[in-house]
ZABAMAR-711703 format. One record per atom (N, C-alpha, C, O, CB): residue number from 1; residue in three letters; atom name; y, x, z. Coordinates in pm, whole numbers, plus 50000, padded with zeros to 5 digits. Atoms other than C-alpha are relative to their C-alpha. Glycine has a CB too. Example, Ala and Ser with C-alpha at 12.3 -4.5 7.8 and 13.67 -1.06 7.14 Angstrom:
2
<atom k="1" r="ala" a="N" north="49881" east="50089" up="50000"/>
<atom k="1" r="ala" a="CA" north="49550" east="51230" up="50780"/>
<atom k="1" r="ala" a="C" north="50120" east="50090" up="50000"/>
<atom k="1" r="ala" a="O" north="50118" east="50194" up="50066"/>
<atom k="1" r="ala" a="CB" north="50003" east="49901" up="50125"/>
<atom k="2" r="ser" a="N" north="49881" east="49918" up="49994"/>
<atom k="2" r="ser" a="CA" north="49894" east="51367" up="50714"/>
<atom k="2" r="ser" a="C" north="50109" east="49923" up="50073"/>
<atom k="2" r="ser" a="O" north="50220" east="49974" up="50090"/>
<atom k="2" r="ser" a="CB" north="50046" east="50041" up="49858"/>
//
This chain:
74
<atom k="1" r="met" a="N" north="50059" east="49991" up="49851"/>
<atom k="1" r="met" a="CA" north="64931" east="26885" up="33978"/>
<atom k="1" r="met" a="C" north="50099" east="50002" up="50088"/>
<atom k="1" r="met" a="O" north="50211" east="50037" up="50050"/>
<atom k="1" r="met" a="CB" north="49916" east="50120" up="50031"/>
<atom k="2" r="pro" a="N" north="49899" east="50008" up="49882"/>
<atom k="2" r="pro" a="CA" north="65109" east="26844" up="34310"/>
<atom k="2" r="pro" a="C" north="50013" east="50140" up="50051"/>
<atom k="2" r="pro" a="O" north="49914" east="50213" up="50050"/>
<atom k="2" r="pro" a="CB" north="49951" east="49899" up="50122"/>
<atom k="3" r="val" a="N" north="49952" east="49871" up="49935"/>
<atom k="3" r="val" a="CA" north="65281" east="27153" up="34468"/>
<atom k="3" r="val" a="C" north="49966" east="49968" up="50178"/>
<atom k="3" r="val" a="O" north="49985" east="49858" up="50230"/>
<atom k="3" r="val" a="CB" north="50190" east="50028" up="49958"/>
<atom k="4" r="val" a="N" north="50007" east="50016" up="49881"/>
<atom k="4" r="val" a="CA" north="65191" east="27217" up="34834"/>
<atom k="4" r="val" a="C" north="50085" east="49934" up="50103"/>
<atom k="4" r="val" a="O" north="50191" east="49997" up="50112"/>
<atom k="4" r="val" a="CB" north="49986" east="50090" up="50022"/>
<atom k="5" r="gly" a="N" north="49894" east="50035" up="49944"/>
<atom k="5" r="gly" a="CA" north="65379" east="27014" up="35075"/>
<atom k="5" r="gly" a="C" north="50075" east="49897" up="49943"/>
<atom k="5" r="gly" a="O" north="50168" east="49837" up="49998"/>
<atom k="5" r="gly" a="CB" north="50064" east="50096" up="50014"/>
<atom k="6" r="glu" a="N" north="49915" east="50123" up="50080"/>
<atom k="6" r="glu" a="CA" north="65487" east="26767" up="34808"/>
<atom k="6" r="glu" a="C" north="49954" east="49885" up="50058"/>
<atom k="6" r="glu" a="O" north="49840" east="49882" up="50105"/>
<atom k="6" r="glu" a="CB" north="49979" east="49984" up="49832"/>
<atom k="7" r="ser" a="N" north="50053" east="50129" up="49968"/>
<atom k="7" r="ser" a="CA" north="65474" east="26410" up="34901"/>
<atom k="7" r="ser" a="C" north="49942" east="49919" up="49901"/>
<atom k="7" r="ser" a="O" north="50012" east="49907" up="49800"/>
<atom k="7" r="ser" a="CB" north="50091" east="49929" up="50054"/>
<atom k="8" r="leu" a="N" north="50098" east="50085" up="50069"/>
<atom k="8" r="leu" a="CA" north="65207" east="26184" up="34733"/>
<atom k="8" r="leu" a="C" north="50002" east="49864" up="50046"/>
<atom k="8" r="leu" a="O" north="50006" east="49832" up="50165"/>
<atom k="8" r="leu" a="CB" north="49865" east="50051" up="50016"/>
<atom k="9" r="leu" a="N" north="49992" east="50151" up="49997"/>
<atom k="9" r="leu" a="CA" north="65213" east="25815" up="34682"/>
<atom k="9" r="leu" a="C" north="49862" east="49946" up="49991"/>
<atom k="9" r="leu" a="O" north="49788" east="50001" up="49910"/>
<atom k="9" r="leu" a="CB" north="50089" east="49943" up="49883"/>
<atom k="10" r="thr" a="N" north="50139" east="50063" up="50033"/>
<atom k="10" r="thr" a="CA" north="64892" east="25605" up="34706"/>
<atom k="10" r="thr" a="C" north="50048" east="49884" up="49924"/>
<atom k="10" r="thr" a="O" north="50167" east="49855" up="49914"/>
<atom k="10" r="thr" a="CB" north="49901" east="49957" up="50133"/>
<atom k="11" r="ile" a="N" north="49992" east="50103" up="50099"/>
<atom k="11" r="ile" a="CA" north="64841" east="25314" up="34472"/>
<atom k="11" r="ile" a="C" north="50097" east="49884" up="50079"/>
<atom k="11" r="ile" a="O" north="50201" east="49839" up="50030"/>
<atom k="11" r="ile" a="CB" north="49837" east="49944" up="49954"/>
<atom k="12" r="thr" a="N" north="49914" east="50101" up="49943"/>
<atom k="12" r="thr" a="CA" north="64973" east="25061" up="34735"/>
<atom k="12" r="thr" a="C" north="50139" east="50045" up="50012"/>
<atom k="12" r="thr" a="O" north="50223" east="49955" up="50009"/>
<atom k="12" r="thr" a="CB" north="49953" east="49959" up="50131"/>
<atom k="13" r="asp" a="N" north="49849" east="49972" up="50005"/>
<atom k="13" r="asp" a="CA" north="65311" east="25268" up="34756"/>
<atom k="13" r="asp" a="C" north="50046" east="49985" up="49870"/>
<atom k="13" r="asp" a="O" north="50151" east="49926" up="49844"/>
<atom k="13" r="asp" a="CB" north="50040" east="50139" up="50047"/>
<atom k="14" r="val" a="N" north="49939" east="50036" up="50146"/>
<atom k="14" r="val" a="CA" north="65333" east="25276" up="34381"/>
<atom k="14" r="val" a="C" north="50042" east="49854" up="49963"/>
<atom k="14" r="val" a="O" north="50147" east="49819" up="49910"/>
<atom k="14" r="val" a="CB" north="49896" east="50036" up="49893"/>
<atom k="15" r="ala" a="N" north="49969" east="50139" up="50028"/>
<atom k="15" r="ala" a="CA" north="65289" east="24904" up="34360"/>
<atom k="15" r="ala" a="C" north="50089" east="49951" up="50059"/>
<atom k="15" r="ala" a="O" north="50152" east="49864" up="49998"/>
<atom k="15" r="ala" a="CB" north="49914" east="49922" up="50016"/>
<atom k="16" r="arg" a="N" north="49897" east="50070" up="49934"/>
<atom k="16" r="arg" a="CA" north="65525" east="24821" up="34627"/>
<atom k="16" r="arg" a="C" north="50129" east="50070" up="49936"/>
<atom k="16" r="arg" a="O" north="50226" east="49996" up="49923"/>
<atom k="16" r="arg" a="CB" north="49989" east="50011" up="50165"/>
<atom k="17" r="phe" a="N" north="49877" east="49940" up="50078"/>
<atom k="17" r="phe" a="CA" north="65788" east="25064" up="34450"/>
<atom k="17" r="phe" a="C" north="50033" east="49931" up="49859"/>
<atom k="17" r="phe" a="O" north="50145" east="49901" up="49819"/>
<atom k="17" r="phe" a="CB" north="49973" east="50158" up="49971"/>
<atom k="18" r="leu" a="N" north="49954" east="50064" up="50112"/>
<atom k="18" r="leu" a="CA" north="65750" east="24911" up="34132"/>
<atom k="18" r="leu" a="C" north="49979" east="49859" up="49975"/>
<atom k="18" r="leu" a="O" north="49964" east="49808" up="49864"/>
<atom k="18" r="leu" a="CB" north="49954" east="50060" up="49905"/>
<atom k="19" r="ser" a="N" north="50032" east="50143" up="50005"/>
<atom k="19" r="ser" a="CA" north="65697" east="24560" up="34232"/>
<atom k="19" r="ser" a="C" north="49902" east="49946" up="49921"/>
<atom k="19" r="ser" a="O" north="49925" east="49840" up="49862"/>
<atom k="19" r="ser" a="CB" north="50100" east="49936" up="49968"/>
<atom k="20" r="val" a="N" north="50121" east="50051" up="50076"/>
<atom k="20" r="val" a="CA" north="65353" east="24520" up="34064"/>
<atom k="20" r="val" a="C" north="49887" east="49993" up="50093"/>
<atom k="20" r="val" a="O" north="49897" east="50040" up="50206"/>
<atom k="20" r="val" a="CB" north="49963" east="50090" up="49877"/>
<atom k="21" r="thr" a="N" north="50120" east="50011" up="49921"/>
<atom k="21" r="thr" a="CA" north="65009" east="24445" up="34194"/>
<atom k="21" r="thr" a="C" north="49905" east="50148" up="50002"/>
<atom k="21" r="thr" a="O" north="49915" east="50212" up="49897"/>
<atom k="21" r="thr" a="CB" north="49915" east="49871" up="49933"/>
<atom k="22" r="glu" a="N" north="50065" east="49879" up="49985"/>
<atom k="22" r="glu" a="CA" north="64775" east="24767" up="34300"/>
<atom k="22" r="glu" a="C" north="49919" east="50001" up="49877"/>
<atom k="22" r="glu" a="O" north="49901" east="50113" up="49829"/>
<atom k="22" r="glu" a="CB" north="49919" east="50014" up="50131"/>
<atom k="23" r="lys" a="N" north="50076" east="49992" up="50100"/>
<atom k="23" r="lys" a="CA" north="64560" east="24665" up="34009"/>
<atom k="23" r="lys" a="C" north="50082" east="50065" up="49878"/>
<atom k="23" r="lys" a="O" north="50036" east="50151" up="49804"/>
<atom k="23" r="lys" a="CB" north="49946" east="49868" up="49977"/>
<atom k="24" r="ile" a="N" north="49913" east="49959" up="50119"/>
<atom k="24" r="ile" a="CA" north="64864" east="24713" up="33759"/>
<atom k="24" r="ile" a="C" north="50030" east="50172" up="50012"/>
<atom k="24" r="ile" a="O" north="50035" east="50258" up="49925"/>
<atom k="24" r="ile" a="CB" north="50157" east="49903" up="50006"/>
<atom k="25" r="ala" a="N" north="49955" east="49862" up="49947"/>
<atom k="25" r="ala" a="CA" north="64954" east="25031" up="33965"/>
<atom k="25" r="ala" a="C" north="49885" east="50076" up="49937"/>
<atom k="25" r="ala" a="O" north="49900" east="50142" up="49834"/>
<atom k="25" r="ala" a="CB" north="50013" east="50017" up="50177"/>
<atom k="26" r="asn" a="N" north="50124" east="49935" up="50033"/>
<atom k="26" r="asn" a="CA" north="64619" east="25163" up="33923"/>
<atom k="26" r="asn" a="C" north="49972" east="50002" up="49840"/>
<atom k="26" r="asn" a="O" north="49941" east="50110" up="49790"/>
<atom k="26" r="asn" a="CB" north="49886" east="49927" up="50077"/>
<atom k="27" r="trp" a="N" north="50012" east="50008" up="50158"/>
<atom k="27" r="trp" a="CA" north="64586" east="25066" up="33539"/>
<atom k="27" r="trp" a="C" north="50115" east="50111" up="49943"/>
<atom k="27" r="trp" a="O" north="50093" east="50187" up="49848"/>
<atom k="27" r="trp" a="CB" north="50036" east="49825" up="49939"/>
<atom k="28" r="leu" a="N" north="49872" east="49950" up="50058"/>
<atom k="28" r="leu" a="CA" north="64945" east="25223" up="33492"/>
<atom k="28" r="leu" a="C" north="49962" east="50161" up="50001"/>
<atom k="28" r="leu" a="O" north="49996" east="50245" up="49917"/>
<atom k="28" r="leu" a="CB" north="50148" east="49954" up="50097"/>
<atom k="29" r="gly" a="N" north="50013" east="49841" up="49982"/>
<atom k="29" r="gly" a="CA" north="64808" east="25563" up="33638"/>
<atom k="29" r="gly" a="C" north="49899" east="50039" up="49914"/>
<atom k="29" r="gly" a="O" north="49911" east="50138" up="49841"/>
<atom k="29" r="gly" a="CB" north="49963" east="50052" up="50148"/>
<atom k="30" r="gln" a="N" north="50109" east="49979" up="50088"/>
<atom k="30" r="gln" a="CA" north="64485" east="25543" up="33467"/>
<atom k="30" r="gln" a="C" north="50012" east="50044" up="49846"/>
<atom k="30" r="gln" a="O" north="49954" east="50130" up="49780"/>
<atom k="30" r="gln" a="CB" north="49936" east="49885" up="50004"/>
<atom k="31" r="ser" a="N" north="49996" east="49983" up="50168"/>
<atom k="31" r="ser" a="CA" north="64599" east="25508" up="33117"/>
<atom k="31" r="ser" a="C" north="50146" east="50076" up="49976"/>
<atom k="31" r="ser" a="O" north="50222" east="50042" up="49885"/>
<atom k="31" r="ser" a="CB" north="49996" east="49826" up="49905"/>
<atom k="32" r="ala" a="N" north="49879" east="49896" up="50013"/>
<atom k="32" r="ala" a="CA" north="64892" east="25780" up="33160"/>
<atom k="32" r="ala" a="C" north="50142" east="49952" up="49991"/>
<atom k="32" r="ala" a="O" north="50247" east="50014" up="49975"/>
<atom k="32" r="ala" a="CB" north="49983" east="50081" up="49877"/>
<atom k="33" r="gln" a="N" north="49828" east="50064" up="50014"/>
<atom k="33" r="gln" a="CA" north="65175" east="25512" up="33156"/>
<atom k="33" r="gln" a="C" north="50107" east="50068" up="50094"/>
<atom k="33" r="gln" a="O" north="50222" east="50093" up="50060"/>
<atom k="33" r="gln" a="CB" north="50011" east="49823" up="50051"/>
<atom k="34" r="ile" a="N" north="49921" east="49919" up="49920"/>
<atom k="34" r="ile" a="CA" north="65300" east="25691" up="33463"/>
<atom k="34" r="ile" a="C" north="49931" east="50118" up="50066"/>
<atom k="34" r="ile" a="O" north="49811" east="50101" up="50087"/>
<atom k="34" r="ile" a="CB" north="50058" east="49919" up="50095"/>
<atom k="35" r="pro" a="N" north="50049" east="49868" up="49982"/>
<atom k="35" r="pro" a="CA" north="65232" east="26056" up="33584"/>
<atom k="35" r="pro" a="C" north="49908" east="49985" up="50119"/>
<atom k="35" r="pro" a="O" north="49958" east="49946" up="50224"/>
<atom k="35" r="pro" a="CB" north="50114" east="50107" up="50020"/>
<atom k="36" r="ala" a="N" north="50086" east="50027" up="49901"/>
<atom k="36" r="ala" a="CA" north="64926" east="26040" up="33796"/>
<atom k="36" r="ala" a="C" north="49868" east="50100" up="49988"/>
<atom k="36" r="ala" a="O" north="49837" east="50158" up="49884"/>
<atom k="36" r="ala" a="CB" north="49968" east="49849" up="49991"/>
<atom k="37" r="phe" a="N" north="50113" east="49920" up="50021"/>
<atom k="37" r="phe" a="CA" north="64617" east="26228" up="33872"/>
<atom k="37" r="phe" a="C" north="49878" east="49958" up="50113"/>
<atom k="37" r="phe" a="O" north="49918" east="49880" up="50200"/>
<atom k="37" r="phe" a="CB" north="50048" east="50159" up="50011"/>
<atom k="38" r="asn" a="N" north="50093" east="50051" up="49924"/>
<atom k="38" r="asn" a="CA" north="64272" east="26173" up="34069"/>
<atom k="38" r="asn" a="C" north="49976" east="50088" up="50110"/>
<atom k="38" r="asn" a="O" north="49989" east="50208" up="50085"/>
<atom k="38" r="asn" a="CB" north="49888" east="49974" up="49929"/>
<atom k="39" r="val" a="N" north="50030" east="49927" up="49909"/>
<atom k="39" r="val" a="CA" north="64182" east="26297" up="34406"/>
<atom k="39" r="val" a="C" north="49860" east="49941" up="50032"/>
<atom k="39" r="val" a="O" north="49859" east="49822" up="50061"/>
<atom k="39" r="val" a="CB" north="50104" east="50006" up="50104"/>
<atom k="40" r="gly" a="N" north="50148" east="50030" up="49977"/>
<atom k="40" r="gly" a="CA" north="63787" east="26271" up="34460"/>
<atom k="40" r="gly" a="C" north="49921" east="50090" up="50091"/>
<atom k="40" r="gly" a="O" north="49932" east="50212" up="50084"/>
<atom k="40" r="gly" a="CB" north="49930" east="50002" up="49872"/>
<atom k="41" r="leu" a="N" north="50078" east="49914" up="49919"/>
<atom k="41" r="leu" a="CA" north="63561" east="26396" up="34707"/>
<atom k="41" r="leu" a="C" north="49842" east="49965" up="49997"/>
<atom k="41" r="leu" a="O" north="49808" east="49847" up="50005"/>
<atom k="41" r="leu" a="CB" north="50056" east="49992" up="50143"/>
<atom k="42" r="arg" a="N" north="50144" east="50039" up="50018"/>
<atom k="42" r="arg" a="CA" north="63177" east="26410" up="34675"/>
<atom k="42" r="arg" a="C" north="49943" east="50004" up="50150"/>
<atom k="42" r="arg" a="O" north="49949" east="50107" up="50217"/>
<atom k="42" r="arg" a="CB" north="49915" east="50107" up="49892"/>
<atom k="43" r="glu" a="N" north="50049" east="50047" up="49883"/>
<atom k="43" r="glu" a="CA" north="63018" east="26254" up="34987"/>
<atom k="43" r="glu" a="C" north="49896" east="50115" up="50068"/>
<atom k="43" r="glu" a="O" north="49891" east="50146" up="50187"/>
<atom k="43" r="glu" a="CB" north="49932" east="49858" up="49969"/>
<atom k="44" r="ala" a="N" north="50090" east="49919" up="49951"/>
<atom k="44" r="ala" a="CA" north="62743" east="26504" up="34997"/>
<atom k="44" r="ala" a="C" north="50066" east="50149" up="50041"/>
<atom k="44" r="ala" a="O" north="50023" east="50228" up="50125"/>
<atom k="44" r="ala" a="CB" north="49890" east="50005" up="49897"/>
<atom k="45" r="glu" a="N" north="49932" east="49861" up="49980"/>
<atom k="45" r="glu" a="CA" north="62977" east="26804" up="34985"/>
<atom k="45" r="glu" a="C" north="50057" east="49989" up="50144"/>
<atom k="45" r="glu" a="O" north="50042" east="50074" up="50231"/>
<atom k="45" r="glu" a="CB" north="50125" east="50034" up="49881"/>
<atom k="46" r="ile" a="N" north="49922" east="50019" up="49868"/>
<atom k="46" r="ile" a="CA" north="63177" east="26665" up="35274"/>
<atom k="46" r="ile" a="C" north="49915" east="50004" up="50121"/>
<atom k="46" r="ile" a="O" north="49950" east="50067" up="50221"/>
<atom k="46" r="ile" a="CB" north="50074" east="49866" up="50003"/>
<atom k="47" r="trp" a="N" north="50114" east="49980" up="49879"/>
<atom k="47" r="trp" a="CA" north="62853" east="26616" up="35507"/>
<atom k="47" r="trp" a="C" north="49963" east="50138" up="50006"/>
<atom k="47" r="trp" a="O" north="49943" east="50183" up="50119"/>
<atom k="47" r="trp" a="CB" north="49860" east="49915" up="49979"/>
<atom k="48" r="asn" a="N" north="50049" east="49864" up="49964"/>
<atom k="48" r="asn" a="CA" north="62749" east="26980" up="35431"/>
<atom k="48" r="asn" a="C" north="50115" east="50085" up="50058"/>
<atom k="48" r="asn" a="O" north="50089" east="50176" up="50136"/>
<atom k="48" r="asn" a="CB" north="49937" east="50071" up="49873"/>
<atom k="49" r="trp" a="N" north="49889" east="49928" up="49958"/>
<atom k="49" r="trp" a="CA" north="63109" east="27107" up="35492"/>
<atom k="49" r="trp" a="C" north="50006" east="49975" up="50155"/>
<atom k="49" r="trp" a="O" north="50031" east="50067" up="50233"/>
<atom k="49" r="trp" a="CB" north="50131" east="49956" up="49922"/>
<atom k="50" r="leu" a="N" north="49985" east="50075" up="49874"/>
<atom k="50" r="leu" a="CA" north="63107" east="26892" up="35811"/>
<atom k="50" r="leu" a="C" north="49882" east="50093" up="50084"/>
<atom k="50" r="leu" a="O" north="49912" east="50159" up="50184"/>
<atom k="50" r="leu" a="CB" north="49967" east="49814" up="49982"/>
<atom k="51" r="glu" a="N" north="50144" east="49942" up="49929"/>
<atom k="51" r="glu" a="CA" north="62750" east="27040" up="35927"/>
<atom k="51" r="glu" a="C" north="50039" east="50137" up="50034"/>
<atom k="51" r="glu" a="O" north="50045" east="50170" up="50152"/>
<atom k="51" r="glu" a="CB" north="49852" east="50004" up="49894"/>
<atom k="52" r="glu" a="N" north="49945" east="49865" up="49992"/>
<atom k="52" r="glu" a="CA" north="62873" east="27402" up="35865"/>
<atom k="52" r="glu" a="C" north="50116" east="50029" up="50121"/>
<atom k="52" r="glu" a="O" north="50100" east="50106" up="50216"/>
<atom k="52" r="glu" a="CB" north="50062" east="50028" up="49856"/>
<atom k="53" r="his" a="N" north="49906" east="50026" up="49899"/>
<atom k="53" r="his" a="CA" north="63167" east="27350" up="36067"/>
<atom k="53" r="his" a="C" north="49980" east="49973" up="50130"/>
<atom k="53" r="his" a="O" north="50037" east="50035" up="50220"/>
<atom k="53" r="his" a="CB" north="50061" east="49915" up="49969"/>
<atom k="54" r="cys" a="N" north="50038" east="50028" up="49868"/>
<atom k="54" r="cys" a="CA" north="63029" east="27205" up="36348"/>
<atom k="54" r="cys" a="C" north="49896" east="50110" up="50071"/>
<atom k="54" r="cys" a="O" north="49888" east="50144" up="50189"/>
<atom k="54" r="cys" a="CB" north="49939" east="49861" up="49996"/>
<atom k="55" r="gln" a="N" north="50110" east="49873" up="49929"/>
<atom k="55" r="gln" a="CA" north="62747" east="27480" up="36383"/>
<atom k="55" r="gln" a="C" north="50094" east="50099" up="50006"/>
<atom k="55" r="gln" a="O" north="50066" east="50175" up="50099"/>
<atom k="55" r="gln" a="CB" north="49849" east="50061" up="49905"/>
<atom k="56" r="arg" a="N" north="49912" east="49874" up="49974"/>
<atom k="56" r="arg" a="CA" north="63030" east="27740" up="36355"/>
<atom k="56" r="arg" a="C" north="50058" east="49983" up="50126"/>
<atom k="56" r="arg" a="O" north="50057" east="50072" up="50211"/>
<atom k="56" r="arg" a="CB" north="50113" east="50025" up="49895"/>
<atom k="57" r="asp" a="N" north="49930" east="50033" up="49896"/>
<atom k="57" r="asp" a="CA" north="63219" east="27559" up="36607"/>
<atom k="57" r="asp" a="C" north="49899" east="50004" up="50122"/>
<atom k="57" r="asp" a="O" north="49925" east="50064" up="50226"/>
<atom k="57" r="asp" a="CB" north="50068" east="49868" up="49976"/>
<atom k="58" r="ala" a="N" north="50097" east="49975" up="49875"/>
<atom k="58" r="ala" a="CA" north="62926" east="27531" up="36834"/>
<atom k="58" r="ala" a="C" north="49959" east="50138" up="50022"/>
<atom k="58" r="ala" a="O" north="49950" east="50177" up="50138"/>
<atom k="58" r="ala" a="CB" north="49870" east="49922" up="49988"/>
<atom k="59" r="ala" a="N" north="50033" east="49843" up="49985"/>
<atom k="59" r="ala" a="CA" north="62827" east="27902" up="36779"/>
<atom k="59" r="ala" a="C" north="50139" east="50075" up="50078"/>
<atom k="59" r="ala" a="O" north="50140" east="50163" up="50165"/>
<atom k="59" r="ala" a="CB" north="49971" east="50075" up="49824"/>
<atom k="60" r="gly" a="N" north="49862" east="49919" up="49936"/>
<atom k="60" r="gly" a="CA" north="63202" east="27997" up="36864"/>
<atom k="60" r="gly" a="C" north="50001" east="49946" up="50156"/>
<atom k="60" r="gly" a="O" north="50027" east="50027" up="50246"/>
<atom k="60" r="gly" a="CB" north="50172" east="49949" up="49909"/>
<atom k="61" r="ala" a="N" north="50005" east="50038" up="49852"/>
<atom k="61" r="ala" a="CA" north="63169" east="27769" up="37197"/>
<atom k="61" r="ala" a="C" north="49899" east="50053" up="50090"/>
<atom k="61" r="ala" a="O" north="49918" east="50062" up="50211"/>
<atom k="61" r="ala" a="CB" north="49986" east="49866" up="50013"/>
<atom k="62" r="lys" a="N" north="50076" east="49940" up="49900"/>
<atom k="62" r="lys" a="CA" north="62866" east="27922" up="37318"/>
<atom k="62" r="lys" a="C" north="50045" east="50148" up="50013"/>
<atom k="62" r="lys" a="O" north="50023" east="50198" up="50124"/>
<atom k="62" r="lys" a="CB" north="49851" east="49986" up="49967"/>
<atom k="63" r="lys" a="N" north="49960" east="49868" up="49980"/>
<atom k="63" r="lys" a="CA" north="63003" east="28273" up="37268"/>
<atom k="63" r="lys" a="C" north="50147" east="49988" up="50091"/>
<atom k="63" r="lys" a="O" north="50178" east="50084" up="50161"/>
<atom k="63" r="lys" a="CB" north="50014" east="50078" up="49845"/>
<atom k="64" r="glu" a="N" north="49856" east="50003" up="49930"/>
<atom k="64" r="glu" a="CA" north="63353" east="28177" up="37427"/>
<atom k="64" r="glu" a="C" north="49917" east="49949" up="50169"/>
<atom k="64" r="glu" a="O" north="49963" east="49994" up="50274"/>
<atom k="64" r="glu" a="CB" north="50145" east="49850" up="49905"/>
<atom k="65" r="ala" a="N" north="50046" east="50026" up="49851"/>
<atom k="65" r="ala" a="CA" north="63136" east="28032" up="37744"/>
<atom k="65" r="ala" a="C" north="49930" east="50107" up="50039"/>
<atom k="65" r="ala" a="O" north="49931" east="50115" up="50162"/>
<atom k="65" r="ala" a="CB" north="49913" east="49877" up="50024"/>
<atom k="66" r="lys" a="N" north="50066" east="49884" up="49967"/>
<atom k="66" r="lys" a="CA" north="62937" east="28343" up="37761"/>
<atom k="66" r="lys" a="C" north="50107" east="50096" up="50048"/>
<atom k="66" r="lys" a="O" north="50094" east="50148" up="50159"/>
<atom k="66" r="lys" a="CB" north="49918" east="50052" up="49883"/>
<atom k="67" r="arg" a="N" north="49888" east="49902" up="49973"/>
<atom k="67" r="arg" a="CA" north="63256" east="28562" up="37761"/>
<atom k="67" r="arg" a="C" north="50088" east="49947" up="50137"/>
<atom k="67" r="arg" a="O" north="50144" east="50020" up="50219"/>
<atom k="67" r="arg" a="CB" north="50103" east="50010" up="49857"/>
<atom k="68" r="ser" a="N" north="49924" east="50057" up="49861"/>
<atom k="68" r="ser" a="CA" north="63415" east="28313" up="38037"/>
<atom k="68" r="ser" a="C" north="49912" east="50030" up="50114"/>
<atom k="68" r="ser" a="O" north="49955" east="50062" up="50224"/>
<atom k="68" r="ser" a="CB" north="50028" east="49830" up="50002"/>
<atom k="69" r="arg" a="N" north="50082" east="49999" up="49872"/>
<atom k="69" r="arg" a="CA" north="63114" east="28332" up="38247"/>
<atom k="69" r="arg" a="C" north="50000" east="50176" up="50056"/>
<atom k="69" r="arg" a="O" north="49991" east="50215" up="50173"/>
<atom k="69" r="arg" a="CB" north="49822" east="49934" up="49958"/>
<atom k="70" r="arg" a="N" north="50012" east="49857" up="49965"/>
<atom k="70" r="arg" a="CA" north="63115" east="28732" up="38220"/>
<atom k="70" r="arg" a="C" north="50141" east="50029" up="50072"/>
<atom k="70" r="arg" a="O" north="50144" east="50110" up="50165"/>
<atom k="70" r="arg" a="CB" north="49971" east="50098" up="49861"/>
<atom k="71" r="arg" a="N" north="49873" east="49989" up="49939"/>
<atom k="71" r="arg" a="CA" north="63488" east="28713" up="38315"/>
<atom k="71" r="arg" a="C" north="49997" east="49972" up="50154"/>
<atom k="71" r="arg" a="O" north="50043" east="50045" up="50242"/>
<atom k="71" r="arg" a="CB" north="50094" east="49906" up="49931"/>
<atom k="72" r="arg" a="N" north="50012" east="50045" up="49865"/>
<atom k="72" r="arg" a="CA" north="63413" east="28526" up="38618"/>
<atom k="72" r="arg" a="C" north="49913" east="50081" up="50089"/>
<atom k="72" r="arg" a="O" north="49940" east="50100" up="50208"/>
<atom k="72" r="arg" a="CB" north="49954" east="49867" up="50001"/>
<atom k="73" r="ala" a="N" north="50090" east="49927" up="49923"/>
<atom k="73" r="ala" a="CA" north="63133" east="28727" up="38726"/>
<atom k="73" r="ala" a="C" north="50061" east="50133" up="50069"/>
<atom k="73" r="ala" a="O" north="50020" east="50178" up="50176"/>
<atom k="73" r="ala" a="CB" north="49886" east="50033" up="49911"/>
<atom k="74" r="arg" a="N" north="49921" east="49890" up="49972"/>
<atom k="74" r="arg" a="CA" north="63379" east="29028" up="38745"/>
<atom k="74" r="arg" a="C" north="50039" east="50012" up="50131"/>
<atom k="74" r="arg" a="O" north="50110" east="50106" up="50166"/>
<atom k="74" r="arg" a="CB" north="50106" east="50001" up="49925"/>
//
């Protein structure tokens, strides 16, 4: 597993580095010929996360606007 802050290479980067096609670089990683790991995200989870954060940000913006109006009214 990578360490936080560690530089990661894409399949394209690895293919260029090894002077092979992306298909071969991908195969090398999937067949464990070179050290690799998969990173994947579920679309539904990303949409849920985005929805939650947008709602949270919108609620925070409303509270901040109220505070700002109160400060100006003083």
